[in-house]
C-alpha positions as CSV (number, residue, x, y, z in Angstrom):
1,X,-19.3,-14.1,-3.9
2,X,-21.0,-10.8,-4.9
3,X,-24.2,-10.4,-2.8
4,X,-25.1,-6.8,-4.0
5,X,-24.9,-5.4,-7.5
6,X,-24.7,-1.6,-7.4
7,X,-24.2,-0.3,-10.9
8,X,-24.3,-1.5,-14.5
9,X,-22.2,-0.5,-17.5
10,X,-21.8,-1.9,-21.0
11,X,-19.9,-0.9,-24.1
12,X,-17.1,1.6,-24.1
13,X,-18.1,3.5,-21.0
14,X,-16.7,6.9,-20.0
15,X,-13.1,7.5,-19.3
16,X,-13.1,8.5,-15.6
17,X,-13.4,7.4,-12.1
18,X,-15.9,4.5,-12.0
19,X,-16.0,3.7,-8.3
20,X,-17.8,5.4,-5.5
21,X,-17.1,4.9,-1.8
22,X,-18.1,1.5,-0.7
23,X,-19.8,0.5,2.6
24,X,-17.4,0.0,5.5
25,X,-17.9,-3.8,5.2
26,X,-17.3,-4.1,1.5
27,X,-15.2,-2.6,-1.4
28,X,-16.4,-2.1,-4.9
29,X,-15.1,-4.4,-7.6
30,X,-15.7,-4.0,-11.3
31,X,-16.8,-7.5,-12.5
32,X,-16.3,-8.2,-16.2
33,X,-18.7,-10.7,-17.7
34,X,-18.2,-10.0,-21.4
35,X,-19.8,-8.1,-22.9
36,X,-21.3,-6.8,-19.7
37,X,-19.5,-5.1,-16.8
38,X,-21.1,-4.5,-13.4
39,X,-19.9,-3.0,-10.1
40,X,-20.4,-5.2,-7.1
41,X,-19.8,-4.8,-3.4
42,X,-17.4,-7.5,-2.4
43,X,-17.3,-8.2,1.3
44,X,-14.0,-10.0,1.0
45,X,-12.1,-7.4,-1.0
46,X,-9.7,-5.7,1.4
47,X,-9.8,-2.1,2.2
48,X,-7.4,0.1,0.1
49,X,-5.2,1.0,3.1
50,X,-4.8,-2.7,4.0
51,X,-3.9,-4.0,0.5
52,X,-2.2,-0.9,-1.0
53,X,1.4,-1.3,-2.0
54,X,2.2,1.9,-0.1
55,X,3.6,5.3,-1.2
56,X,5.8,5.0,-4.2
57,X,9.4,5.3,-3.1
58,X,11.0,8.7,-3.8
59,X,14.4,10.1,-3.6
60,X,17.1,7.5,-4.1
61,X,14.4,4.8,-4.3
62,X,12.3,6.8,-6.7
63,X,11.8,6.6,-10.4
64,X,14.8,6.5,-12.7
65,X,15.6,9.6,-14.6
66,X,13.4,10.0,-17.7
67,X,15.0,8.6,-20.8
68,X,15.3,10.7,-23.9
69,X,12.4,10.4,-26.3
70,X,13.2,7.7,-28.8
71,X,12.8,8.3,-32.5
72,X,10.1,6.4,-34.4
73,X,12.8,4.2,-35.9
74,X,14.2,3.4,-32.4
75,X,10.7,2.5,-31.1
76,X,10.1,0.2,-34.1
77,X,13.5,-1.5,-33.5
78,X,12.8,-1.9,-29.8
79,X,9.4,-3.4,-30.5
80,X,10.9,-5.8,-33.1
81,X,13.6,-6.9,-30.6
82,X,10.9,-7.3,-27.9
83,X,8.8,-9.4,-30.2
84,X,11.7,-11.6,-31.1
85,X,12.7,-12.0,-27.5
86,X,9.2,-13.1,-26.4
87,X,9.0,-15.7,-29.2
88,X,12.5,-16.9,-28.5
89,X,11.7,-17.4,-24.8
90,X,8.6,-19.3,-25.6
91,X,10.4,-21.5,-28.1
92,X,13.2,-22.2,-25.6
93,X,10.8,-23.1,-22.9
94,X,9.0,-25.5,-25.2
95,X,12.2,-27.0,-26.6
96,X,13.4,-27.7,-23.0
97,X,10.0,-29.1,-22.2
98,X,9.4,-26.6,-19.4
99,X,6.0,-25.8,-20.8
100,X,3.5,-28.0,-22.6
101,X,2.7,-27.8,-26.3
102,X,-0.8,-26.5,-25.3
103,X,0.7,-23.8,-23.1
104,X,3.1,-22.8,-25.9
105,X,0.3,-22.4,-28.4
106,X,-1.9,-20.6,-25.9
107,X,0.8,-18.1,-24.9
108,X,1.5,-17.3,-28.6
109,X,-2.2,-16.8,-29.3
110,X,-2.6,-14.4,-26.4
111,X,0.5,-12.5,-27.5
112,X,-0.7,-12.2,-31.1
113,X,-4.2,-11.2,-29.9
114,X,-2.8,-8.5,-27.6
115,X,-0.7,-7.0,-30.4
116,X,-3.5,-7.1,-32.9
117,X,-6.0,-5.4,-30.5
118,X,-3.3,-2.8,-29.6
119,X,-2.9,-1.8,-33.2
120,X,-6.7,-1.1,-33.4
121,X,-7.0,0.9,-30.2
122,X,-6.4,4.6,-29.8
123,X,-5.8,7.1,-27.0
124,X,-5.5,5.9,-23.4
125,X,-6.8,2.4,-24.1
126,X,-4.0,1.8,-26.6
127,X,-1.4,3.2,-24.1
128,X,-2.6,1.0,-21.3
129,X,-2.5,-2.2,-23.3
130,X,0.8,-1.1,-24.9
131,X,2.3,-0.7,-21.5
132,X,1.5,-4.3,-20.6
133,X,2.9,-5.6,-23.9
134,X,6.0,-3.4,-23.5
135,X,6.6,-4.8,-19.9
136,X,6.4,-8.4,-21.1
137,X,8.8,-7.6,-24.0
138,X,11.2,-5.8,-21.7
139,X,11.3,-8.8,-19.3
140,X,11.9,-11.1,-22.3
141,X,14.7,-8.8,-23.6
142,X,16.3,-9.0,-20.1
143,X,16.0,-12.8,-20.2
144,X,13.6,-12.8,-17.3
145,X,10.7,-14.5,-19.2
146,X,11.2,-17.9,-17.6
147,X,8.8,-20.8,-17.8
148,X,7.6,-20.3,-14.2
149,X,6.7,-16.6,-14.9
150,X,4.8,-17.3,-18.1
151,X,1.5,-18.3,-16.5
152,X,1.2,-15.0,-14.6
153,X,2.6,-12.8,-17.4
154,X,0.4,-14.2,-20.2
155,X,-2.6,-14.2,-17.9
156,X,-2.0,-10.5,-17.2
157,X,-1.6,-9.9,-20.9
158,X,-4.8,-11.9,-21.8
159,X,-6.9,-9.9,-19.2
160,X,-5.7,-6.6,-20.6
161,X,-6.3,-7.6,-24.1
162,X,-9.9,-8.6,-23.1
163,X,-10.5,-5.5,-21.0
164,X,-9.2,-2.5,-22.9
165,X,-11.3,-2.6,-26.2
166,X,-14.6,-1.9,-24.5
167,X,-14.7,-2.2,-20.7
168,X,-15.4,0.8,-18.5
169,X,-12.5,2.7,-17.0
170,X,-11.9,1.9,-13.4
171,X,-10.5,4.4,-11.0
172,X,-6.8,4.4,-10.4
173,X,-6.1,1.6,-7.9
174,X,-9.6,0.2,-8.6
175,X,-10.2,-3.6,-8.4
176,X,-11.3,-5.6,-11.4
177,X,-12.4,-9.3,-11.5
178,X,-13.3,-11.5,-14.4
179,X,-16.3,-13.9,-14.3
180,X,-15.2,-17.5,-13.8
181,X,-12.1,-16.5,-11.8
182,X,-11.5,-15.6,-8.2
183,X,-8.4,-13.5,-8.9
184,X,-8.5,-9.8,-8.5
185,X,-6.6,-7.3,-10.7
186,X,-5.7,-3.8,-9.8
187,X,-5.6,-0.9,-12.2
188,X,-2.5,1.2,-12.0
189,X,-2.8,4.2,-14.4
190,X,-0.3,3.9,-17.1
191,X,0.5,0.3,-16.3
192,X,-2.8,-1.4,-17.1
193,X,-4.5,-4.1,-15.1
194,X,-2.1,-5.9,-12.8
195,X,-2.3,-9.0,-10.8
196,X,-2.0,-7.9,-7.2
197,X,-0.8,-10.7,-4.9
198,X,-1.4,-8.7,-1.7
199,X,-5.0,-8.0,-2.5
200,X,-5.7,-11.6,-3.4
201,X,-4.1,-13.1,-0.2
202,X,-5.9,-10.5,1.9
203,X,-9.1,-11.6,0.2
204,X,-8.3,-15.3,1.0
205,X,-7.7,-14.5,4.7
206,X,-11.0,-12.6,4.8
207,X,-12.8,-15.5,3.3
208,X,-11.2,-17.9,5.8
209,X,-12.1,-15.6,8.6
210,X,-15.8,-15.7,7.7
211,X,-15.7,-19.4,7.8
212,X,-14.0,-19.5,11.2
213,X,-16.2,-16.9,12.8
214,X,-19.4,-18.2,11.2
215,X,-20.7,-14.7,10.5
216,X,-21.7,-15.5,7.0
217,X,-21.8,-18.2,4.3
218,X,-18.4,-20.1,4.2
219,X,-17.1,-19.8,0.6
220,X,-14.9,-22.9,0.7
221,X,-15.2,-23.6,-3.0
222,X,-14.3,-20.1,-4.0
223,X,-11.5,-20.0,-1.5
224,X,-10.0,-23.3,-2.8
225,X,-10.3,-21.9,-6.4
226,X,-8.5,-18.6,-5.4
227,X,-5.5,-20.3,-3.8
228,X,-5.3,-22.7,-6.7
229,X,-5.1,-19.7,-9.1
230,X,-2.5,-18.1,-6.8
231,X,-0.3,-21.3,-7.0
232,X,-0.6,-21.2,-10.8
233,X,0.6,-17.6,-10.9
234,X,3.5,-18.0,-8.6
235,X,7.1,-18.0,-9.9
236,X,10.4,-19.5,-9.0
237,X,12.6,-16.7,-7.8
238,X,16.1,-17.5,-6.4
239,X,15.2,-21.0,-5.7
240,X,12.0,-20.3,-3.8
241,X,8.3,-19.8,-4.6
242,X,7.4,-16.1,-4.9
243,X,4.3,-14.0,-5.8
244,X,5.9,-11.3,-8.0
245,X,4.8,-7.9,-9.3
246,X,5.1,-7.3,-13.1
247,X,5.0,-3.5,-13.5
248,X,7.2,-0.6,-12.6
249,X,6.6,1.0,-9.2
250,X,8.6,3.7,-7.5
251,X,11.7,2.9,-9.5
252,X,11.4,-0.8,-9.2
253,X,11.6,-2.6,-12.5
254,X,9.7,-5.9,-12.8
255,X,9.8,-8.6,-11.7
256,X,10.1,-7.6,-8.1
257,X,8.5,-8.8,-4.9
258,X,7.0,-7.5,-1.6
259,X,7.8,-9.0,1.8
260,X,4.3,-8.1,3.0
261,X,2.5,-9.8,0.1
262,X,4.8,-12.9,0.5
263,X,4.0,-13.2,4.2
264,X,0.3,-12.8,3.6
265,X,0.5,-15.6,1.1
266,X,2.3,-17.8,3.7
267,X,-0.4,-17.0,6.2
268,X,-3.2,-17.7,3.8
269,X,-2.0,-21.1,2.9
270,X,-1.5,-22.1,6.5
271,X,-5.0,-20.9,7.6
272,X,-6.8,-22.4,4.7
273,X,-5.0,-25.7,5.0
274,X,-6.2,-25.9,8.6
275,X,-9.8,-24.8,7.6
276,X,-10.1,-27.3,4.8
277,X,-8.2,-30.1,6.5
278,X,-5.7,-30.2,3.6
279,X,-2.2,-30.2,5.0
280,X,-0.8,-30.4,1.5
281,X,-1.5,-26.7,1.0
282,X,1.2,-25.9,3.5
283,X,3.9,-26.9,1.1
284,X,3.3,-23.7,-0.9
285,X,3.9,-21.7,2.3
286,X,7.1,-23.7,3.1
287,X,8.3,-23.0,-0.4
288,X,7.9,-19.3,0.2
289,X,9.7,-19.0,3.5
290,X,13.3,-18.6,1.9
291,X,12.3,-15.2,0.7
292,X,12.9,-14.1,4.3
293,X,16.4,-15.6,4.3
294,X,17.5,-14.2,1.0
295,X,18.9,-10.7,0.6
296,X,17.6,-8.1,-1.9
297,X,17.2,-7.7,-4.8
298,X,16.1,-11.3,-4.9
299,X,14.6,-11.7,-1.4
300,X,13.6,-9.3,1.3
301,X,15.9,-10.0,4.3
302,X,18.3,-7.2,5.1
303,X,20.1,-5.5,7.9
304,X,17.8,-3.0,9.5
305,X,18.7,0.6,10.5
306,X,19.4,-0.4,14.1
307,X,21.5,-3.4,13.2
308,X,19.1,-6.3,13.4
309,X,17.2,-8.3,10.8
310,X,14.5,-6.4,8.8
311,X,12.1,-7.7,6.2
312,X,11.6,-5.3,3.3
313,X,8.4,-4.1,1.7
314,X,10.1,-3.8,-1.7
315,X,12.9,-6.1,-2.9
316,X,14.2,-3.2,-5.0
317,X,14.6,-0.7,-2.2
318,X,17.0,-2.2,0.4
319,X,17.3,1.0,2.5
320,X,13.6,1.9,2.7
321,X,12.3,0.6,6.1
322,X,8.5,0.9,6.1
323,X,7.4,0.2,9.7
324,X,3.9,-1.1,9.0
325,X,5.1,-3.6,6.4
326,X,7.9,-4.9,8.6
327,X,5.6,-5.4,11.6
328,X,3.1,-7.2,9.4
329,X,5.8,-9.5,8.2
330,X,6.8,-10.2,11.8
331,X,3.1,-10.9,12.8
332,X,2.7,-13.1,9.7
333,X,5.7,-15.3,10.5
334,X,4.6,-15.6,14.1
335,X,1.1,-16.6,13.0
336,X,2.3,-19.2,10.6
337,X,4.7,-20.7,13.2
338,X,1.9,-20.9,15.7
339,X,-0.5,-22.6,13.3
340,X,2.0,-25.1,11.9
341,X,4.7,-25.4,14.6
342,X,7.2,-24.7,11.8
343,X,10.7,-24.3,13.4
344,X,12.0,-22.4,10.4
345,X,9.3,-19.8,10.6
346,X,9.8,-19.4,14.3
347,X,13.4,-18.8,13.7
348,X,12.7,-16.1,11.1
349,X,10.3,-14.4,13.5
350,X,12.8,-14.5,16.3
351,X,15.5,-13.1,14.1
352,X,13.5,-10.0,13.3
353,X,11.3,-9.3,16.3
354,X,14.0,-7.6,18.4
355,X,14.7,-5.2,15.5
356,X,11.0,-4.4,15.3
357,X,11.0,-3.6,19.0
358,X,13.9,-1.2,18.6
359,X,12.5,0.4,15.4
360,X,9.0,1.1,16.6
361,X,9.8,3.9,19.1
362,X,11.8,5.6,16.3
363,X,8.6,5.8,14.3
364,X,6.7,7.6,17.1
365,X,7.0,11.4,16.8
366,X,5.3,12.1,20.2
367,X,2.0,13.0,18.6
368,X,1.8,10.8,15.5
369,X,3.7,8.0,13.6
370,X,6.1,8.0,10.7
371,X,5.6,5.9,7.6
372,X,9.2,4.8,7.4
373,X,12.4,5.1,9.4
374,X,13.5,8.7,9.4
375,X,10.8,9.3,6.8
376,X,7.6,11.4,6.4
377,X,4.7,11.2,8.8
378,X,2.0,8.6,8.1
379,X,-1.2,9.5,6.5
380,X,-4.3,9.1,8.7
381,X,-5.0,5.7,7.0
382,X,-1.5,4.4,7.5
383,X,-1.3,5.6,11.1
384,X,-4.6,3.7,11.8
385,X,-3.2,0.7,10.0
386,X,0.0,0.8,12.0
387,X,-1.9,1.2,15.2
388,X,-3.9,-2.0,14.5
389,X,-0.8,-4.0,13.6
390,X,0.9,-2.8,16.8
391,X,-2.2,-3.7,18.8
392,X,-2.1,-7.2,17.3
393,X,1.5,-7.6,18.5
394,X,0.4,-6.4,21.9
395,X,-2.2,-9.1,22.0
396,X,0.1,-11.8,20.7
397,X,3.3,-11.0,22.7
398,X,2.1,-8.9,25.7
399,X,5.2,-6.7,25.5
400,X,5.0,-3.3,27.0
401,X,6.6,-1.7,24.0
402,X,3.7,-2.8,21.7
403,X,0.9,-2.3,24.2
404,X,2.1,1.2,25.3
405,X,2.7,2.3,21.7
406,X,-0.7,1.0,20.6
407,X,-2.4,3.1,23.3
408,X,-0.4,6.2,22.4
409,X,-1.2,5.8,18.7
410,X,-4.9,5.5,19.6
411,X,-4.7,8.6,21.8
412,X,-3.1,10.6,19.0
413,X,-6.3,10.1,17.0
414,X,-8.8,10.8,19.8
415,X,-7.3,13.4,22.1
416,X,-7.3,17.2,21.2
417,X,-4.1,19.1,21.3
418,X,-2.7,20.4,24.6
419,X,-2.3,24.2,24.3
420,X,-0.7,26.6,26.7
421,X,-0.2,30.3,26.4
422,X,3.3,31.1,27.6
423,X,3.4,34.9,27.5
424,X,4.6,37.6,27.6
425,X,2.9,39.1,30.6
426,X,3.7,42.6,29.4
427,X,4.8,44.4,26.2
428,X,5.8,47.9,25.2
429,X,3.5,50.1,23.1
430,X,4.8,50.4,19.5
431,X,7.4,47.7,20.0
432,X,7.1,44.3,18.3
433,X,6.8,41.2,20.6
434,X,6.0,37.5,20.2
435,X,2.9,35.9,21.7
436,X,4.4,32.5,22.6
437,X,2.5,29.1,23.2
438,X,3.2,25.4,23.5
439,X,1.4,22.8,21.5
440,X,1.3,19.0,21.8
441,X,0.4,18.1,18.2
442,X,0.2,19.4,14.7
443,X,-2.6,21.9,14.6
444,X,-4.0,25.0,12.9
445,X,-3.7,27.7,15.6
446,X,-5.8,30.8,15.7
447,X,-4.9,33.8,17.8
448,X,-7.2,36.7,18.6
449,X,-6.1,39.8,20.5
450,X,-8.6,42.3,21.7
451,X,-8.5,45.6,23.7
452,X,-11.7,47.0,25.2
453,X,-13.7,44.7,22.9
454,X,-12.0,45.8,19.7
455,X,-10.0,43.4,17.5
456,X,-6.3,44.1,17.4
457,X,-5.1,40.8,15.8
458,X,-6.8,37.8,14.2
459,X,-4.4,35.3,12.5
460,X,-4.3,31.6,11.8
461,X,-1.2,29.5,11.0
462,X,-0.2,25.8,11.2
463,X,2.3,24.7,13.8
464,X,3.9,21.4,14.7
465,X,4.4,19.9,18.2
466,X,6.6,22.2,20.3
467,X,6.5,25.9,20.9
468,X,5.3,28.5,18.5
469,X,4.5,32.3,18.4
470,X,2.7,35.1,16.6
471,X,4.2,38.5,16.1
472,X,2.3,41.4,17.6
473,X,2.9,45.2,18.1
474,X,0.6,46.9,20.6
475,X,-0.7,50.2,19.3
476,X,-1.9,51.5,22.6
477,X,-1.4,51.0,26.4
478,X,-3.7,49.0,28.6
479,X,-4.8,45.4,29.0
480,X,-5.0,43.1,26.0
481,X,-7.0,39.9,26.0
482,X,-5.5,36.9,24.1
483,X,-7.4,33.8,23.0
484,X,-5.8,30.8,21.3
485,X,-7.7,28.0,19.5
486,X,-5.9,24.9,18.2
487,X,-7.6,22.6,15.7
488,X,-5.7,19.3,15.2
489,X,-5.2,18.5,11.5
490,X,-4.6,14.8,11.1
491,X,-7.6,12.8,12.2
492,X,-10.4,14.7,10.4
493,X,-12.3,14.9,13.7
494,X,-12.0,18.6,14.1
495,X,-10.8,18.3,17.7
496,X,-10.3,21.7,19.2
497,X,-8.6,23.2,22.3
498,X,-8.9,26.7,23.6
499,X,-7.0,28.8,26.1
500,X,-6.8,32.4,27.0
501,X,-4.8,35.0,28.9
502,X,-3.9,38.7,29.0
503,X,-1.0,41.0,29.0
504,X,-0.4,44.7,29.7
505,X,0.9,47.1,27.2
506,X,3.0,49.8,28.9
507,X,4.3,53.1,27.5
508,X,7.7,53.2,25.9
509,X,10.6,54.5,28.1
């Protein structure tokens, strides 16, 4: 479903950002139709903020310390061990009849092709394909290359082997799709093309929404194909069906899972099942629910910072409580329970919603939101995403905590700062003083002080919510005029507030 082709590229292409800003209703996707590559506007591809995995965890959740550089001999030995581990895992799966003979041969061919093309590549292309091969081998060495993971892992390897010899470079976090498939891959610089479950499930929900609203052609065939491909690339994880991630991210080593991606999958299968009149699709959602009953690092259910049940964004970061991801999990479970009447999903929703109610106010700074519990402030995109999620909870549950918070979050993006000059009313000539003011939100504040029309001070500095001041030493006696201007910094709207006053400078003694 690509109604508008915007650019065309073929051959090697330049190494650099390939995507421009897409229209508000669409996102650009690099479509590979070998040997051609075209950029298309896809109306179903989710916006980056909606489908992004979030900020890479830092601090104790962040990347592991860099390992010492391995010698050439050590690298050769690791590659040899990795190759043997992959072939051993394939042989074991075939011997135990967990994969078919055709799958066994296909996986071996893909692996051999990827290694062959890697040897012939150079520079960044060699590095990107090598990273994907290395990840597969590392999972195999750790005995994680199970039969259920093989379809996804060898598909990722195949697409990278096809892509890197000649396709144009996408931008970091750019989307890539291959002709004949509905699956979307996302490019993570240094990690190659990766299958991104959240992007694909968000896409499925967008396609289903078009069918329900009737505001465009209903792509039922493409939707059915997409979910079929997502089923094929799911894995058995701790006894439940999961849509895993197979690359390193913020210190998390693959395979890991995301609670937000998992719940979007559960929602997608429920909604499409209803749309297509195919109740059998719901079984895949049912098989994914235990992720929200299983603690990390296998599942995403944990004790929240305020004592209740919390669903994690990352299975590898059990003490990182990202509020927008948690609330989306709560909304998703509620949505699924409402569609299907599933008592288990309703219980999981009810287990976590009180914790969500308690955590939300702790993510409200009084003039903005925080991204995680006791964490940094949200970017503008994540603040707006959180506002929309909270607004959805208001509409679903009609609880004051959600409705009031949604209104405040909206006000934070539309109202200028409140600014008041506090004083002093007088100062002494030649003696330093502080020109104090109160401010309601993060802003760049400019102060100008004049006497008889002549500039005595002109300074600008950034201040957070609360009280602030500028230092000033009057050089003469008389009346000084003070003007303050605050320009809020988060929304990009350039909202300004002005206030003014005066003070008298008196002689010393």
